[in-house]
C-alpha positions as CSV (number, residue, x, y, z in Angstrom):
1,M,12.7,-30.1,-2.5
2,S,15.6,-28.0,-4.3
3,E,17.5,-25.3,-2.2
4,I,16.0,-22.0,-1.9
5,I,19.2,-19.6,-2.4
6,I,18.7,-16.8,-4.2
7,T,15.5,-15.6,-2.8
8,P,17.0,-14.8,0.7
9,I,19.2,-12.9,-1.4
10,Y,16.6,-10.1,-1.9
11,V,14.8,-10.8,1.2
12,A,17.9,-9.5,2.9
13,L,18.4,-6.4,0.6
14,T,14.7,-5.5,1.0
15,A,15.6,-5.9,4.8
16,L,18.7,-3.3,4.7
17,I,16.2,-1.2,2.5
18,M,13.6,-1.3,5.3
19,V,16.3,-0.6,7.9
20,V,17.4,2.8,6.3
21,L,13.8,3.9,5.7
22,A,12.8,2.9,9.3
23,N,15.6,5.2,10.5
24,L,14.9,8.1,8.8
25,I,11.3,7.9,10.2
26,G,12.8,7.6,13.6
27,V,15.5,10.7,13.2
28,R,12.5,12.6,12.1
29,R,10.5,11.7,15.0
30,W,13.1,12.0,17.2
31,T,13.9,15.5,15.9
32,L,10.1,16.6,16.1
33,R,9.7,14.6,19.5
34,A,6.9,13.1,17.7
35,G,6.1,9.8,19.2
36,I,2.7,9.0,16.6
37,G,1.3,10.2,13.8
38,D,3.7,12.8,11.6
39,A,2.8,15.3,14.0
40,G,1.9,17.6,10.8
41,D,5.1,17.6,9.4
42,L,5.5,16.8,5.4
43,K,9.1,15.5,5.4
44,L,7.8,12.8,8.4
45,A,4.9,12.0,6.4
46,L,6.7,11.5,3.5
47,A,9.3,9.1,5.2
48,I,6.4,7.6,6.7
49,R,4.9,7.1,3.2
50,R,7.8,5.6,1.8
51,F,8.6,3.0,4.3
52,G,4.6,2.0,4.0
53,N,5.3,1.7,0.2
54,L,7.9,-1.1,0.5
55,I,6.0,-2.6,3.3
56,E,3.1,-2.9,1.0
57,H,4.5,-4.3,-1.9
58,A,7.7,-6.3,-0.7
59,P,5.8,-9.4,0.9
60,I,3.8,-10.5,-2.2
61,L,6.7,-10.0,-4.6
62,L,9.2,-11.6,-2.6
63,V,6.5,-14.7,-1.6
64,I,5.9,-14.6,-5.5
65,M,9.5,-14.9,-5.9
66,F,10.2,-17.7,-3.6
67,F,7.5,-19.3,-5.3
68,L,9.0,-19.3,-8.7
69,E,12.6,-20.4,-7.1
70,L,10.9,-23.4,-5.9
71,K,9.1,-23.8,-9.1
72,G,12.8,-24.3,-10.3
73,F,12.7,-20.9,-12.3
74,S,16.3,-20.3,-13.5
75,D,19.2,-18.1,-11.5
76,T,19.1,-16.1,-14.7
77,F,15.4,-15.0,-14.4
78,L,15.3,-15.0,-10.5
79,H,18.1,-12.3,-10.0
80,A,16.7,-10.3,-12.8
81,Y,13.3,-10.2,-10.9
82,G,15.1,-9.6,-7.9
83,M,17.3,-6.7,-8.9
84,S,15.0,-5.2,-10.7
85,F,12.3,-5.2,-7.4
86,I,15.4,-3.8,-5.5
87,I,16.3,-1.0,-8.1
88,F,12.6,-0.1,-8.1
89,R,12.1,0.0,-4.2
90,I,14.9,2.1,-3.9
91,L,14.1,4.6,-6.7
92,H,10.3,4.6,-5.7
93,P,11.6,6.4,-2.1
94,L,13.9,8.8,-4.1
95,G,10.9,9.6,-6.3
96,L,8.1,10.0,-4.0
97,F,7.0,14.0,-3.8
98,K,4.3,15.8,-2.3
99,D,3.0,17.7,-5.5
100,V,3.9,17.7,-8.9
101,S,6.5,20.8,-8.5
102,V,9.6,18.5,-8.4
103,P,12.5,18.0,-10.8
104,T,11.5,15.6,-13.7
105,S,14.2,13.4,-13.0
106,Q,12.3,12.8,-9.3
107,K,9.1,12.4,-11.4
108,I,10.7,9.7,-13.5
109,M,12.2,7.9,-11.2
110,R,8.8,7.3,-9.5
111,L,7.4,6.3,-12.6
112,V,9.6,3.8,-13.4
113,A,9.4,2.5,-9.6
114,V,5.8,2.3,-10.3
115,T,5.4,0.8,-14.0
116,G,8.1,-1.7,-13.2
117,T,6.7,-3.0,-10.0
118,T,3.5,-3.4,-11.7
119,I,5.4,-5.3,-14.5
120,L,6.9,-7.3,-11.7
121,Y,3.7,-8.2,-10.5
122,I,2.2,-9.3,-13.8
123,V,5.4,-11.1,-15.2
124,G,5.5,-13.0,-11.7
125,S,1.8,-13.9,-11.0
126,I,1.4,-15.1,-14.4
127,S,4.5,-17.1,-14.8
128,L,3.5,-18.5,-11.4
129,L,0.4,-19.2,-12.6
130,L,1.0,-21.1,-15.8
131,V,4.1,-23.2,-14.2
132,S,1.5,-24.3,-11.5
133,L,-1.1,-25.1,-13.8
134,Q,1.1,-26.9,-15.8
135,T,2.1,-29.3,-12.5
136,L,-2.0,-30.4,-12.2
137,S,-1.7,-31.6,-15.7
């Protein structure tokens, strides 16, 4: 088995994003003295949603990346995949909004993040499926 050296970089970067997003929740909870839920506060609800979105997508995309690396995909491919993932995961919380009366730039950030993440799912899963099926032959 070859050594896995690229995926851990992106796991670590994702963990740092998680720390930032989790701390934003913690600070808002402390300010509101809200121990559970969002206390009806839109800023806290958005902070919780931003963190939740990362947690929904990070595990499977990083697992896909891990297996792509394990299957011998090139360093260039893996870094492109990983950096794209990190960029989309930074753009998404910045672009997340409560209604459509936000600046166009914020809407574009969210659109790029959602579309890019979807593309990563498709490219990663099809690539992994194809290389895995080839090894069965």
